[in-house]
Every structure is written in C-alpha cells, then in structure tokens.
N, C-alpha and C positions, 0 to 999 in steps of 0.2 A: 678277439679276433687270435690265434696265435701266427710267429712267425715262421715264417718254410724259407724254403733251398731255394726257392724264385725269385729273394728278395734280393732289390735291386735300386740304385737312385741313392739320394746320401741325407743319412743319418747324422745333424748333428751330434757330436758332444757335448751336452750338456753346463758351464757354471755354474757354480749353485753364487747364488746373488748374495753378497751382507751387504749390512750395512754396516760404517765405520767403528761402531761398538762392539761388533762382531756378535750381533744377530743376525737370523737370514730376514730380507727383504722380500716381503711376502710380493709385496705391490710387484717390482721388477721380475721377480718370478713367473707369478705369471705373463707377463710383456714378454719376458722371454719366449715363454714358447706360443705364447699370438703370432710372435715375428715370425717363427722359426713355419707356424701352418701357415702367416699370410706369403712368404716366398716361396713360397710347393714343394715344404722339405718333406722328401717322402713317410720320415717317419724322425724320431730321435732315441739316443741315449742317455740316460740318466742317471747320477753314480757312479761314473767314470773315476779313472785319476785325477782326471782337470777338473772333476766337480770337487774334486775336497769331502767325499764319501768318508776317508776316513775318521774325519773330525766334528763327522754328524752324530747327532742324538738318534736311536733308529720312531723316534717319534717324526720327526723332522723328516727322513728320509721317506717314511710314509707318505710325510703329503705333499711330499717334492712328486711322487707317482702320481698321488692322487692329481693334483694339478694338472704334470705332464698328459694325463690320458684323458682328462677335463676339457683341456686349449687344444688341443690336438685331436682332433674325433674323427674315430676314423680311420687315424692313422698308428703306426705299430711305434710300442714305447718299448724299448730296453732298458732294462735296470740289470747297471753294476750290482751284483751280490760277493763280489770277493771278499770274502774274509779270513781269518786267522782259524775258526776251527768252525763247525762245518754244521754245530749245530743255529747258530747267526746267519751263516749262510741261508738254512733249509728256511728259517722265518724270514728272511725276506723277502725269500727268492717267492715260498706260497701267497703270503702275504701279498706282494705284486701284481702275481697273477690273479688273485683276487678279486685286485682293486680293478684290473685291468687291462695290464699290461700285455704283451707280446710274445713275449720274451725274455733268457737273463744273459747274462755275460760273464763268464767267469776267466779268471786269469790265473798262472797260476803261478804258489809262492816261490818268491828269489834261494829257499833252499832244495830246491830240487837242481837236479844233477841228472844223473842218468834217464836214458828214455825210461825204461823199467817204470822209474819215478815217477815222467811225467804220465806219464800212460796208467797206473796203479794211479794216482792223486783223480784226474778225472774222474775212474773209474765208483772213488769214494764218493764222490763230489756229486755226481751223477746218483750215485743211490740216498744220498743222504735229499736230494729237493725231490727228487721223486721222475722215473721216466717218460711221466706227461705235462713236462715243462722243454719246449725247445731254445735249445742254450747256445750262445755264444763260445768260441774259442777265443780270447782272445792272447795274442803272439807279440810281445815287446818284448822281445830280447835287450833294446839299449835300456829301458827304466827297469825291465824285470829278474834279466842276467837268466834271467832260460830261454835255453836253445829249444826250439824243438825241427827239429828235420823234416820237407814232406815229408818222409815213410811216418811218423810217430802223429802227425796231422792225419794221414789219409790212417792212421789206426785207429786211434779216435774214434774219427767219422764213421768208419766201417764197426767200431763195435755198439754204437752207441748210436740209435738213430732218430734219437733226441735232439744230435746235435744236425745245427741248420745251417751254418754262418761262421763263417772264422775273417775274428779280426788281425788287418795285415798288417803287423806294423815293425818288419823285420827290414834294415837297414846296411848294405844292399838288402834290395828283398824281391827284384825282379824276373829274377832267374827261379827261386820261389816258385810266383807265382802262377809261371811258365810249366815247369813241375808238375804243380797238381794240376793246370787245364789236361797238358797231356795224356795224368795218372786217368782223369775222368773220359777223355777221349781212346783210351783205351779199356778203361770197361776197369780197372783195380780202385777206382774212386768214383763211389753213387757222386750223382747232381750236389753240388754245397755252394753257397753265395760265400764270393767274398764283397767284405769293403775294406778299404783301407785307410789308414791314417796317419801320422808321421807331420800333421798340423795340414797334411793335403802335398809335401812336398815333392812327390814325382807323381801326387795323381795323373798328369799329362801323357807319362810314358805305361802307368799302371794300367790305364784302363785299354790299352792297346795291347797288354799281354795278357787282359781277361778278364780284367778285375768285371767288377758289377756295378764298382761306384763308390761312394766313399765313406767312413765314418769315422768324424776327426773334428774339430771345434776350433776352425778358422773365423777371423770374425766375422770374416765377409763371405758367410755361407751360399751365397748365392753365385759366388764365381766357382765354387764348388758345384753347382745345384748346374752351371753355363757348361762347366768342362763332362761332366759326364754326359748331359745331354746334346753338346757337339760331337763327341767321342762314340756317342751311339748313334748319330744319324750321321757318321763319314764326310764330317764337316775336318777333320784333323788341322787344318792349317788355321783355320776360323781358333780354335780348341786350347792350340799352342799362342793363339797370339793372346789374346785374352789370359789365361795364362800367365806371361812370360810378364804382362802389365803387369802385377801382380805380386810376381817373384819376391822383388827384391822385401817387400813387408812379410809375404809370404817365412823368407829367411829366418828375416831379424824374430820373428816373433816363433820360433825355432830354440832359440837358445834358453840350456840347460838352465833352469835355476831358476829364472822371470821370465819363461814364457808363458806364464799363467796371468804375470802381474802383465805382460805387454797387451794382452789380449785382452784382459779384464779393461782396460785401460782405451786401448780401441772400441770397446763396447759402448761404453758408457759418452764415448763420445761420438757415438751416431746413436747415443738416446735411447739406448735399450739395457743400459742396466743403468741405474741412479749413483750410484759409486763402483767405484775397483776397488775396494776393500777384497780383505782375506780374511780368513779366519785365521787367528794364532796356530801354530808359527804357523809363517806365511811370507811371500817375498812382496816387494815391492821394485820399482823405478824412478831411478834421480830426475830428478827437474833435464835437466841434462838429454837422457833418452829421451824422455818426455817430447823434447822439441822434435828427436831422429822422430819419432815416430809422428810426427806430423808431418813432419818433412818427406819422408815417405808417403804420407797419406794423401799432400797434396801433389804427390807427382803421379801415382796410381788417378788420383782425379782428372787426370791432363787423358786420358786413357777412357776411366772410366768413372761416370759421374758418379756413381754409386757414393763414391770414396770423397766426396763431398760433404766435409763434416763439420 
C-alpha cells in the first residue's frame, strides 16, 4: 500500500505508550492501534513529535511500525522519519516501507530560515530516502519555527512527484489552506492531500476551507472522525455542534509543555493506555490539573456519552 494524493479522513497521531519505569508498554501499543482501527480511523501516523520519537531506540521505532501495520490491516501507516542526519532518516524510511508502511513524514529542522534553505533541504531529504517513497511535508511553525509560505509548499510539491500530502499545522492557517486550493484550481499546483493538526483546534473550519481530514492526536479521535464525516456530508451545523461540545477539552489539551501529559492522562482514563507515563525527559500534570480534566470530561459526557470514563 502506498500513500496517494487522494488520501483523506482521520489519521490519528499515535503517542508511544510507556510503563512508569520508562520502558515501552507493548501491550498498550497493540491495544492503541486496535482501538484506532476499531473506531474507523482511515490510517495512522507513528513516530511523530507527540510520539516522543527522539527518545526511542532504532529497534523500538521499527517494532512500533511493525505493530501499527499489523494491527491496522489494509490501512495506511505514515511514519515520521525526521532526524538530524539523512543516514538515519534513510534507514528508518526504507525499513518502514519494507515493513508495509504507506509513506513517511518529514519535518524541516528548526535551523532553516530562507525559502531556498527549505526547498533545498527537502530536495536533499528526498534524494536520501529515494524518490520511490511517498512523503508528507510537515508544516508546524509553532514548534519547529520554520515558516513555509504557500509558494514554498507549492515548489516542494511540484519539484517532487513523491510528495503526496501536506500536514498543515500553521496557526493561523485557514488562509493558507485556501491559497493552496486556489493554486490547485488555477493549475499551478497538482492535487495534494491536506490533513490538519494542532490537536484539531480548527478542524471545524479547516474542513470548510478545503482540508481532506485530520492528522492529529486528540484523545477522542472519534470526534475528529465525526467532524470530518459530517462536513463532507454537508451537515455543517451538526459538525460544529459536536465540535463545540469537545472544544474546552481540546483547548485544555493544547497547552504548550503539558499537552501530551493531558492527552495521555485522558487516554489512560479511557482504558486505551495502561499508564500516562512519558519517557524522560517528560512532562506531567498535577493532581489539580487532573481534577480539571475530569471535570471537562464530565461536561463533554453530557453531550457525548463516549466521554463517560
């Protein structure tokens, strides 16, 4: 299976489950991907920023890819292969594709500043991993501090036929989606899938601007699936209604520095993860914060019974 420009739907970003001692919880890892498959996710993305990928040993990364492919049969698995050097990137990319992954995601290093540096980096990265591997551009300036204009994204896409998707995480970014779709309508940009991130914070309107779905890690990916399906069906008010019910929890989960801790705590409460542990160095939330999350879950449950945990 290969990732294509018509990919759409919801690809949850998978956290890496850890035991309290810092070892990987392989039982929870299997359960996590079975959960994603069972709720109707269209695919998944592993070894992303929220997956604590830089903290993993190479053998652990490969095993996670194996499990994701096995537990989500017939669905595309995208592997984050960003690395300081191209040798490590190439190794993980090639191994992942051999294991059955559908494509890879590449984020630009924070040192890039000019348009030429950005496009040059992607040219080198694609040369390193091979032009036969479908890849996703990760555009996440809030964390990576690399600013990609629509014109830069267009150049990367048009220069590399193996580029099939943009993970759009600019903020604010609605106008960027509109601009890219305008390029496509005018014929200066070939068709490309656009999946959005930022925890789903703007998914309600991102879908209306031309996004194809979401690739993010909100602790209730079922909500993301609902919004995407309802928007595609033209049920705008219903999409916004269910989105609005989850928005306070979405917002709380998006706090810089503790977002992953909130997400893992919620997923532990849901029984998906056995522990909310992170591998050191990692963040945690206080007992007070946990009561706040519990309160938000109870409020969401008044509208969405899936939040009754």
